[in-house]
C-alpha positions as CSV (number, residue, x, y, z in Angstrom):
1,E,-45.7,102.9,26.2
2,M,-47.4,100.5,23.8
3,Q,-44.2,98.6,23.0
4,F,-45.4,98.6,19.4
5,L,-42.0,97.8,18.0
6,S,-40.8,95.3,20.7
7,D,-43.9,93.3,21.5
8,K,-44.3,90.4,19.1
9,K,-48.1,90.6,19.2
10,F,-48.0,93.7,17.1
11,A,-45.8,92.1,14.4
12,D,-48.7,91.8,11.9
13,N,-49.6,95.5,12.4
14,L,-46.1,96.8,11.7
15,R,-45.8,95.9,8.0
16,P,-48.9,97.9,6.9
17,V,-47.9,100.9,9.1
18,L,-44.4,101.0,7.5
19,K,-46.0,100.6,4.0
20,G,-48.4,103.5,4.8
21,I,-45.6,105.8,5.9
22,R,-43.6,105.0,2.8
23,Q,-46.5,105.6,0.5
24,Q,-47.5,108.9,2.0
25,L,-44.0,110.3,1.9
26,N,-43.5,109.3,-1.7
27,E,-47.0,110.3,-3.0
28,R,-47.2,113.8,-1.5
29,E,-44.5,115.5,-3.4
30,G,-43.2,118.6,-1.7
31,C,-45.3,117.8,1.4
32,Y,-43.3,115.5,3.6
33,Q,-45.8,114.6,6.3
34,C,-47.9,111.6,7.2
35,N,-50.7,110.4,9.5
36,V,-51.0,106.6,9.8
37,D,-53.3,104.8,12.2
38,V,-51.5,102.1,14.3
39,V,-53.7,100.3,16.8
40,G,-57.0,101.6,18.2
41,R,-56.9,105.3,18.8
42,D,-53.1,105.5,18.4
43,S,-51.5,106.9,15.3
44,I,-48.1,108.0,14.0
45,C,-48.1,111.7,12.9
46,F,-45.0,113.6,11.8
47,R,-43.7,116.2,9.4
48,V,-40.3,116.3,7.8
49,V,-38.8,119.8,7.7
50,L,-35.9,120.0,5.2
51,P,-33.2,122.4,6.4
52,K,-32.6,125.3,4.1
53,K,-29.2,126.3,2.9
54,P,-28.0,129.7,4.2
55,P,-28.6,132.5,1.7
56,P,-25.5,133.3,-0.4
57,P,-23.5,136.4,0.7
58,F,-24.4,139.7,-0.8
59,T,-22.5,142.9,-1.4
60,L,-23.3,146.6,-0.7
61,G,-24.1,147.0,-4.4
62,D,-26.8,144.3,-4.4
63,V,-30.5,145.2,-4.4
64,P,-33.1,143.4,-2.3
65,V,-36.3,142.8,-4.3
66,P,-39.6,142.1,-2.6
67,L,-41.1,138.7,-3.6
68,V,-44.3,139.4,-1.6
69,P,-46.1,142.6,-0.5
70,L,-43.9,143.2,2.6
71,E,-45.9,146.2,3.9
72,E,-49.1,144.3,3.7
73,L,-47.4,141.6,5.7
74,L,-46.6,144.1,8.4
75,E,-50.2,145.4,8.5
76,E,-51.6,141.9,8.9
77,Q,-49.6,141.3,12.1
78,P,-51.6,141.7,15.4
79,S,-50.9,144.9,17.3
80,D,-49.4,143.0,20.2
81,H,-47.2,140.9,17.9
82,D,-43.5,141.3,18.9
83,F,-42.2,142.3,15.4
84,D,-38.6,143.3,15.2
85,L,-38.4,147.1,15.3
86,L,-35.4,147.3,12.9
87,L,-37.3,145.2,10.4
88,R,-40.3,147.5,10.7
89,Q,-38.0,150.5,9.8
90,L,-36.3,148.6,7.0
91,I,-39.3,147.1,5.1
92,P,-40.7,150.4,3.7
93,H,-37.4,151.1,2.0
94,V,-37.1,147.7,0.4
95,D,-38.4,148.7,-3.0
96,G,-36.4,146.7,-5.6
97,A,-34.3,149.8,-6.6
98,T,-32.4,150.7,-3.4
99,S,-29.1,148.9,-2.9
100,V,-27.9,147.4,0.4
101,G,-25.3,150.3,0.6
102,E,-28.1,152.9,0.2
103,L,-30.2,151.1,2.8
104,K,-27.3,151.3,5.2
105,E,-27.2,155.1,4.7
106,I,-30.9,155.4,5.0
107,M,-31.1,153.4,8.2
108,R,-28.2,155.4,9.7
109,D,-29.9,158.7,8.9
110,D,-33.2,157.5,10.4
111,G,-31.5,157.6,13.8
112,G,-32.3,154.0,14.7
113,G,-28.7,153.2,15.5
114,A,-28.7,150.3,13.1
115,T,-25.3,148.9,12.2
116,E,-24.3,147.2,8.9
117,A,-24.2,143.9,10.7
118,N,-27.8,144.4,12.0
119,L,-29.0,145.4,8.5
120,R,-27.4,142.3,6.9
121,T,-28.9,140.0,9.6
122,C,-32.4,141.4,8.8
123,L,-31.9,141.0,5.0
124,R,-30.6,137.5,5.4
125,H,-33.8,136.6,7.3
126,L,-36.0,138.1,4.6
127,V,-34.0,136.1,1.9
128,H,-34.0,132.9,3.9
129,F,-37.8,132.9,4.3
130,G,-38.4,133.7,0.6
131,L,-39.7,137.2,1.2
132,V,-36.9,138.9,-0.7
133,G,-34.6,138.1,-3.5
134,M,-31.2,139.7,-4.3
135,V,-30.1,141.1,-7.6
136,G,-27.2,143.3,-8.6
137,K,-28.0,147.0,-8.9
138,I,-29.5,147.5,-12.4
139,Q,-27.7,150.2,-14.3
140,L,-27.6,151.0,-18.1
141,S,-23.9,150.2,-18.1
142,N,-24.5,146.6,-16.9
143,R,-24.1,143.6,-19.2
144,Y,-26.1,140.4,-19.0
145,R,-26.0,137.0,-20.7
146,L,-28.5,134.2,-21.0
147,T,-28.2,131.0,-18.9
148,K,-29.0,127.4,-19.9
149,A,-32.3,127.7,-17.9
150,F,-33.7,130.1,-20.6
151,H,-34.0,127.3,-23.2
152,D,-36.7,125.4,-21.3
153,V,-38.7,127.7,-19.0
154,F,-40.8,129.4,-21.7
155,D,-42.3,126.0,-22.6
156,S,-44.5,126.6,-19.6
157,V,-47.4,129.0,-20.4
158,S,-47.9,129.9,-16.8
159,F,-44.3,130.8,-16.4
160,A,-44.3,132.9,-19.6
161,D,-47.5,134.7,-18.4
162,R,-45.8,135.5,-15.0
163,A,-42.7,136.8,-16.8
164,L,-44.9,139.0,-19.0
165,R,-46.9,140.5,-16.2
166,Y,-43.9,141.1,-14.0
167,S,-42.0,142.8,-16.9
168,Q,-45.0,145.0,-17.6
169,G,-45.2,146.0,-13.9
170,G,-48.6,144.2,-13.5
171,K,-50.5,146.6,-15.8
172,A,-53.9,145.0,-16.6
173,S,-54.2,146.9,-19.9
174,A,-50.8,145.8,-21.2
175,P,-50.6,143.3,-24.2
176,S,-51.0,139.6,-23.3
177,G,-51.7,136.3,-24.9
178,P,-49.5,133.9,-27.1
179,T,-48.2,136.6,-29.4
180,A,-47.0,138.8,-26.5
181,R,-45.4,135.8,-24.8
182,R,-43.5,134.9,-27.9
183,R,-42.3,138.5,-28.4
184,L,-41.1,138.6,-24.8
185,Q,-39.2,135.3,-25.2
186,R,-37.5,136.8,-28.3
187,L,-36.5,139.9,-26.3
188,Y,-34.8,137.7,-23.7
189,A,-33.1,135.7,-26.5
190,A,-31.7,138.9,-27.9
191,V,-29.8,139.7,-24.6
192,D,-26.0,139.4,-25.4
193,G,-23.7,141.1,-22.9
194,R,-20.6,140.3,-24.9
195,R,-21.9,142.5,-27.7
196,Q,-23.8,145.3,-25.9
197,N,-24.6,146.8,-22.5
198,L,-28.1,147.3,-21.2
199,Q,-28.3,150.9,-22.6
200,D,-27.4,149.6,-26.1
201,F,-30.0,146.8,-25.7
202,T,-32.7,149.3,-24.7
203,V,-32.0,151.6,-27.7
204,E,-31.9,148.7,-30.2
205,H,-35.2,147.2,-29.0
206,A,-36.9,150.4,-28.0
207,K,-39.9,149.8,-30.3
208,E,-40.5,146.2,-29.1
209,L,-40.2,147.3,-25.4
210,R,-42.7,150.1,-26.1
211,V,-45.2,147.9,-27.9
212,L,-45.2,145.3,-25.2
213,E,-45.1,148.0,-22.4
214,V,-42.1,146.2,-20.8
215,Q,-40.2,148.1,-18.2
216,I,-36.5,147.3,-18.6
217,R,-35.8,147.2,-14.8
218,N,-38.6,144.7,-14.3
219,F,-37.5,142.7,-17.4
220,V,-34.0,142.3,-16.0
221,T,-35.0,141.8,-12.4
222,F,-37.3,138.9,-13.4
223,G,-34.6,137.3,-15.5
224,V,-32.0,137.5,-12.8
225,L,-34.4,136.3,-10.0
226,H,-35.5,133.2,-12.0
227,G,-32.0,132.3,-13.3
228,L,-32.6,133.3,-17.0
229,L,-30.0,136.1,-17.0
230,R,-26.7,136.4,-15.3
231,Q,-24.8,139.7,-15.0
232,L,-21.4,139.9,-16.5
233,H,-19.4,141.6,-13.8
234,E,-16.5,143.9,-14.5
235,Y,-13.4,143.5,-12.3
236,P,-11.0,146.4,-12.7
237,V,-7.3,145.6,-12.1
238,A,-4.6,148.2,-11.6
239,S,-1.0,147.4,-11.2
240,P,0.5,147.4,-7.7
241,A,2.5,150.6,-8.6
242,T,-0.8,152.3,-9.6
243,R,-2.4,151.4,-6.4
244,Q,0.4,152.9,-4.3
245,P,-0.4,156.3,-2.6
246,H,0.5,159.4,-4.6
247,P,0.9,162.9,-3.2
248,R,-1.1,164.5,-6.0
249,R,-4.0,162.1,-5.7
250,S,-7.1,162.8,-3.7
251,P,-8.1,160.4,-0.9
252,G,-11.2,159.5,-2.8
253,D,-9.3,158.6,-6.0
254,Q,-6.8,156.6,-3.9
255,R,-9.6,154.6,-2.3
256,V,-11.0,153.7,-5.7
257,L,-7.6,152.6,-7.0
258,E,-6.9,150.5,-3.9
259,L,-10.1,148.5,-4.6
260,C,-8.9,147.8,-8.2
261,D,-7.2,144.6,-7.2
262,G,-9.2,142.2,-9.4
263,Q,-11.3,141.0,-6.3
264,H,-14.0,143.7,-6.4
265,T,-16.6,144.4,-9.1
266,M,-17.4,147.8,-10.4
267,D,-20.8,147.6,-8.7
268,H,-19.1,147.0,-5.3
269,I,-16.6,149.8,-5.8
270,C,-19.5,152.2,-6.8
271,A,-21.4,151.2,-3.6
272,V,-18.4,151.4,-1.2
273,T,-17.3,154.8,-2.5
274,N,-20.8,156.2,-3.1
275,S,-19.9,157.0,-6.7
276,T,-21.5,156.5,-10.1
277,Y,-20.1,154.2,-12.8
278,A,-19.1,157.2,-14.9
279,E,-17.2,158.8,-12.0
280,I,-15.3,155.6,-11.2
281,W,-14.4,155.1,-14.9
282,S,-13.2,158.7,-15.1
283,I,-10.8,158.1,-12.1
284,L,-9.5,154.9,-13.7
285,Q,-8.8,156.6,-17.0
286,A,-7.0,159.4,-15.3
287,N,-4.8,157.1,-13.3
288,G,-4.2,154.2,-15.7
289,P,-3.2,151.8,-16.9
290,V,-6.2,149.8,-15.5
291,F,-7.5,146.6,-17.1
292,V,-11.1,145.4,-16.8
293,I,-11.9,141.7,-16.7
294,P,-15.5,140.7,-17.5
295,K,-16.7,137.4,-16.0
């Protein structure tokens, strides 16, 4: 309406307006918005919303971990707020220990009629908005290794304090301060999945874990969520002949062997078949030869 860009009489006003927009966008890191006066009572106001990448796919063996107090979030909603019913049923069970596969069974038993597709949609929304993070199911048989990110993050005192508090389960009476932060850093540095699994690590460092009051599940969860640790997954591979049906083999054993094609992790096979790691390993040993590829 003003013809601000097309009318030559506004030419002298245009340069400072563009300069103001550029300065505000560059100076307010992480806050892409500006408010620049143009002429009189007119101004240019806008906010840049950067599109988020869709969350990576997750398996039935993955575990959703709350990044905020989800149930408090529900309680804060007005009574007339149209909150998704399935999400209300799901949130109390998202506890950082229950896998997607287990949540699927829980939601089915609750009688809500939730399908796996509905469940995945709800979880994708929670991940997309930063309310939930995904980690692999933490078991003592798991193996982890350090990533490159580990070498720099503990230079930040605030990050080291957060890692310590999370690993201790938020206990106010637990050890803190520079010495505790350094000891926690050394614990992370000792993680070597090529040499030992999580159970071996827990036994070897039992005294240090006890002194620092570190909970191993929280220790690993924080490391995975913040990119310090990466799980070394095991991919069992059976020959095509081994995967063929056999009259003396139970349907459950057959299902396990069919999944041993090098494309599925042990965690995924455990989740799909509702079996423990030890049970799966027993089936593989009884029906070998089966090779396991760690990566």
